[in-house]
KOLTOR-195184 format. One line per field, with one value per residue (C-alpha): residue in one letter; residue number from 1; x, y, z. Coordinates in steps of 0.1 Angstrom, whole numbers. Layout:
N
r = (a,...)
k = (NUM,...)
c1 = (X,...)
c2 = (Y,...)
c3 = (Z,...)
This chain:
406
r = (m,s,v,r,a,e,s,v,f,r,n,r,s,f,s,l,f,y,a,g,q,a,f,s,y,v,g,d,g,l,r,l,i,a,i,p,l,l,v,y,h,l,t,g,s,a,l,s,i,g,v,t,y,a,l,e,l,g,p,i,a,v,f,g,l,v,g,g,s,l,a,d,r,l,d,r,r,r,i,m,i,a,c,d,f,t,r,f,a,v,m,l,l,f,a,l,g,f,g,f,g,f,l,s,i,g,l,l,y,a,g,i,t,l,m,s,v,a,a,a,i,f,m,g,g,q,t,s,s,i,p,y,l,i,g,k,d,r,a,t,q,a,v,s,a,l,m,a,a,e,q,t,s,q,t,i,l,p,p,v,g,g,a,l,f,a,l,v,g,p,l,p,a,l,a,f,n,a,f,t,y,a,v,s,q,a,s,l,a,s,i,d,t,l,g,p,q,t,p,s,g,p,p,s,f,a,d,v,l,r,d,v,r,t,g,f,a,f,v,w,q,d,r,t,l,r,a,l,s,l,l,q,l,g,l,n,f,f,g,l,m,t,g,a,v,f,i,p,f,l,k,v,y,f,g,a,s,d,a,m,v,g,y,a,l,g,i,g,a,l,g,a,v,a,g,s,y,c,a,g,r,v,p,r,t,w,p,f,g,r,v,l,l,a,a,y,a,l,d,a,l,l,f,v,p,v,m,f,t,h,s,l,a,l,a,v,g,f,l,t,l,t,n,a,c,v,l,f,e,i,s,q,i,v,g,w,r,m,r,v,i,p,e,a,l,v,g,r,v,f,g,v,v,r,l,i,v,l,l,g,t,v,p,g,a,l,l,g,g,a,l,a,d,r,f,g,p,h,m,p,i,v,v,s,g,i,g,y,l,v,l,a,f,l,a,p,a,v,g,a,v,r,r,e,h,r)
k = (1,2,3,4,5,6,7,8,9,10,11,12,13,14,15,16,17,18,19,20,21,22,23,24,25,26,27,28,29,30,31,32,33,34,35,36,37,38,39,40,41,42,43,44,45,46,47,48,49,50,51,52,53,54,55,56,57,58,59,60,61,62,63,64,65,66,67,68,69,70,71,72,73,74,75,76,77,78,79,80,81,82,83,84,85,86,87,88,89,90,91,92,93,94,95,96,97,98,99,100,101,102,103,104,105,106,107,108,109,110,111,112,113,114,115,116,117,118,119,120,121,122,123,124,125,126,127,128,129,130,131,132,133,134,135,136,137,138,139,140,141,142,143,144,145,146,147,148,149,150,151,152,153,154,155,156,157,158,159,160,161,162,163,164,165,166,167,168,169,170,171,172,173,174,175,176,177,178,179,180,181,182,183,184,185,186,187,188,189,190,191,192,193,194,195,196,197,198,199,200,201,202,203,204,205,206,207,208,209,210,211,212,213,214,215,216,217,218,219,220,221,222,223,224,225,226,227,228,229,230,231,232,233,234,235,236,237,238,239,240,241,242,243,244,245,246,247,248,249,250,251,252,253,254,255,256,257,258,259,260,261,262,263,264,265,266,267,268,269,270,271,272,273,274,275,276,277,278,279,280,281,282,283,284,285,286,287,288,289,290,291,292,293,294,295,296,297,298,299,300,301,302,303,304,305,306,307,308,309,310,311,312,313,314,315,316,317,318,319,320,321,322,323,324,325,326,327,328,329,330,331,332,333,334,335,336,337,338,339,340,341,342,343,344,345,346,347,348,349,350,351,352,353,354,355,356,357,358,359,360,361,362,363,364,365,366,367,368,369,370,371,372,373,374,375,376,377,378,379,380,381,382,383,384,385,386,387,388,389,390,391,392,393,394,395,396,397,398,399,400,401,402,403,404,405,406)
c1 = (-87,-58,-54,-26,-48,-77,-54,-53,-91,-91,-83,-117,-104,-86,-118,-138,-112,-110,-148,-151,-122,-135,-168,-153,-133,-166,-174,-138,-142,-171,-152,-122,-139,-165,-141,-116,-144,-162,-130,-124,-160,-158,-124,-116,-80,-56,-36,-66,-67,-30,-37,-64,-39,-13,-38,-46,-10,9,-8,-4,33,36,10,20,48,23,1,30,38,2,-2,27,14,-24,-54,-53,-90,-101,-78,-90,-127,-121,-104,-133,-158,-139,-139,-176,-184,-165,-181,-215,-207,-197,-230,-251,-231,-237,-274,-280,-258,-230,-202,-173,-137,-124,-147,-136,-99,-104,-123,-99,-70,-89,-97,-60,-49,-74,-62,-26,-33,-56,-29,-5,-30,-37,-1,7,-25,-19,13,-3,-34,-18,20,48,50,15,17,23,-8,-29,-17,-23,-58,-67,-52,-70,-103,-95,-86,-117,-139,-120,-126,-164,-173,-156,-177,-208,-196,-188,-222,-239,-219,-229,-266,-272,-239,-216,-243,-249,-211,-205,-234,-226,-189,-200,-222,-193,-172,-200,-200,-162,-165,-190,-166,-137,-158,-166,-129,-116,-83,-59,-30,-7,-5,0,-9,14,-8,-8,27,40,55,90,78,67,101,119,97,105,142,139,121,147,176,162,156,190,208,190,207,180,151,169,177,142,126,146,140,102,104,117,93,63,74,70,41,20,27,6,-20,-27,-34,-51,-86,-76,-54,-84,-109,-87,-63,-88,-121,-134,-167,-172,-186,-157,-132,-150,-147,-110,-104,-124,-105,-72,-80,-83,-46,-41,-63,-41,-9,-21,-32,2,22,6,17,53,73,94,123,124,150,129,153,156,118,111,137,122,88,101,117,86,64,86,86,49,43,62,33,10,34,30,-4,-34,-57,-77,-81,-44,-36,-60,-47,-11,-21,-39,-7,14,-12,-6,31,25,3,26,55,35,23,57,74,48,50,88,88,65,90,121,108,105,69,74,87,63,42,72,93,63,55,90,91,57,70,101,82,54,77,78,40,31,57,49,12,16,42,21,-9,11,27,-8,-23,7,15,-14,-19,3,35,35,27,59,80,67,74,110,118,103,122,155,150,138,169,193,179,198,230,220,236,216,184,197,210,181,166,149)
c2 = (-79,-84,-115,-126,-125,-143,-172,-181,-187,-209,-237,-249,-263,-230,-210,-231,-228,-190,-186,-203,-184,-151,-157,-166,-133,-115,-129,-122,-86,-82,-101,-79,-50,-69,-89,-61,-37,-62,-69,-32,-25,-54,-44,-8,-18,-16,-44,-67,-61,-69,-102,-109,-104,-125,-153,-151,-151,-171,-205,-198,-195,-227,-250,-239,-264,-292,-278,-280,-316,-326,-308,-327,-361,-361,-352,-314,-311,-331,-312,-278,-288,-300,-267,-247,-267,-259,-222,-224,-240,-214,-185,-201,-204,-168,-157,-179,-167,-131,-137,-156,-135,-160,-146,-136,-124,-158,-176,-151,-158,-195,-195,-172,-195,-226,-207,-198,-234,-243,-214,-225,-260,-246,-223,-252,-269,-237,-228,-262,-264,-233,-245,-279,-265,-240,-245,-224,-199,-185,-187,-150,-142,-166,-153,-117,-126,-142,-113,-88,-106,-105,-69,-59,-75,-56,-24,-29,-48,-29,3,-19,-38,-6,8,-25,-27,9,1,-36,-49,-77,-105,-101,-101,-132,-152,-143,-152,-187,-190,-181,-209,-233,-221,-225,-261,-267,-251,-272,-304,-297,-298,-332,-330,-304,-329,-344,-368,-398,-391,-411,-412,-394,-385,-398,-375,-385,-377,-342,-336,-348,-325,-296,-303,-306,-272,-255,-270,-257,-222,-221,-232,-207,-174,-152,-171,-170,-133,-124,-144,-127,-93,-100,-111,-76,-58,-77,-69,-32,-36,-54,-26,-4,-31,-37,-1,9,11,29,52,63,64,81,102,114,108,84,66,28,36,59,31,9,35,39,2,1,30,15,-18,1,5,-32,-40,-18,-33,-69,-59,-43,-72,-97,-75,-70,-85,-115,-98,-72,-81,-94,-82,-46,-43,-56,-33,-3,-13,-16,19,35,18,31,67,68,59,90,115,91,96,134,144,155,150,118,121,126,96,73,85,76,44,35,40,19,-8,-8,-14,-41,-62,-57,-70,-100,-110,-107,-127,-155,-159,-159,-186,-208,-204,-213,-241,-276,-287,-317,-294,-264,-272,-279,-250,-225,-238,-230,-196,-188,-196,-173,-143,-145,-148,-110,-105,-117,-96,-66,-68,-72,-44,-21,-27,-22,10,23,16,32,62,65,50,75,62,27,44,65,36,14,40,46,9,1,30,18,-18,-8,13,-12,-40,-30,-39,-76,-87,-119,-99,-71,-95,-119,-123,-158)
c3 = (-48,-71,-92,-69,-38,-56,-65,-28,-28,-58,-34,-21,12,20,11,35,61,56,57,91,106,92,108,142,139,140,174,185,175,199,227,221,239,260,282,290,297,319,338,343,354,379,394,384,381,352,367,365,327,327,344,318,290,309,312,275,263,289,282,244,249,269,254,219,223,228,200,175,184,181,148,133,144,146,124,125,115,146,169,157,160,196,204,189,208,241,233,224,257,277,259,264,301,303,287,310,340,332,324,356,378,388,366,388,381,392,367,340,347,347,315,298,308,294,261,259,261,234,213,216,204,176,164,161,137,119,113,99,78,57,39,36,18,-5,-5,10,-19,-12,26,31,10,29,63,51,40,74,93,71,78,115,115,94,120,147,127,125,157,186,180,180,210,229,222,231,263,273,266,277,289,275,271,233,226,248,233,197,201,213,182,159,174,166,129,128,138,110,85,96,94,58,48,37,54,69,71,80,51,73,110,133,164,198,210,243,268,256,220,230,247,216,194,217,215,177,175,198,178,145,159,175,143,121,130,116,131,165,163,151,179,206,191,190,227,236,213,227,262,255,232,258,283,260,253,290,298,265,280,313,292,271,299,326,305,279,297,270,275,268,234,226,236,211,183,191,188,155,140,152,134,101,102,109,79,57,71,64,29,21,36,11,-18,-11,-40,-31,-48,-20,8,37,64,53,47,82,99,81,94,129,127,113,139,168,154,148,185,198,194,214,244,244,229,250,220,218,181,176,199,181,147,154,171,139,119,144,141,103,110,135,113,84,105,118,83,68,97,97,60,61,88,67,38,57,80,65,63,85,113,110,140,163,153,154,189,201,183,198,233,228,214,239,269,270,269,304,323,300,306,344,346,325,347,379,367,356,390,408,386,362,327,310,326,310,276,279,292,264,237,248,251,217,201,215,203,169,162,176,155,122,141,139,107,104,102,81,54,54,19,19)
């Protein structure tokens, strides 16, 4: 690590926070492949995987508004511990359900939805906690470090999870993911405070509505924030078309086994690690808008070979490169938002932005799954690639983004 990255970890509270989250990412890395494979084996349908992603992302979009309001008003540490306990309980139920034979697709969908609600509220606290712990100037480095840890786990664990799934099923991944959420709770409990400085108490329904209006007003008034949020909505729509059919695409189009799917996910996450690493080391003197637009264009171009190749190795290779671009973009955007949003409004504004950018994910995932079931998994890959390419090359026409330098 460079000295610049090490400085983030000189903060004891952030180091404890990071350790707990990094460990929970280990369990998430196993779940990343276990749940979609389990759903696919239960149903044999790409659309069912699309529904799974919709249930994961839809509640995050909606309940992120509540999470932001709570994070600005209540003890964030207690909120996040409660959310992790909820996720621990759901994953434990999944493990018991599979072990005793009562796990059904309906129970999976219900549990995924509940975990998504908990994740939305947790993310509201997490987003507000980072600048509170280390300050706005180092927010991008902190976000990059967390994302790099997440993607490192997703590099190592999916191949292991794929092999385990092929040999003994999803039970080890489900049980271990439950355990990691318990560890995350202990890590959060060891931190003195995650803010806010003076909690004001639970918001009323009217307070939540005012917070949402405040968040929307801030987003609407900031031309770059508004434009980027709408652009990400479109990019996420096409991106989730690919995400929803990734497993069927590899298994049907290339004849990949469960273990090979795990290896493909692990290799793809290598690119994400590299993208997160690079994002944290972009000098602040570089113009944010132009750097981001260049990443969008490169991302779109690197996906083109995936649309036409008949080689699994080539497809995985280029998907790895696009993953690097995606995580670079996310790290840069999240760090930029933390710089430009006043600390007292971080939770509320992030909740609104999260709603906007995730609005495209649910229809994208469902449409991708439906297209795959009707025309085969290659069709949504092509539609996704063309749509992403068009948006990425129209983006420079948006002056507010092109000229952004904060």
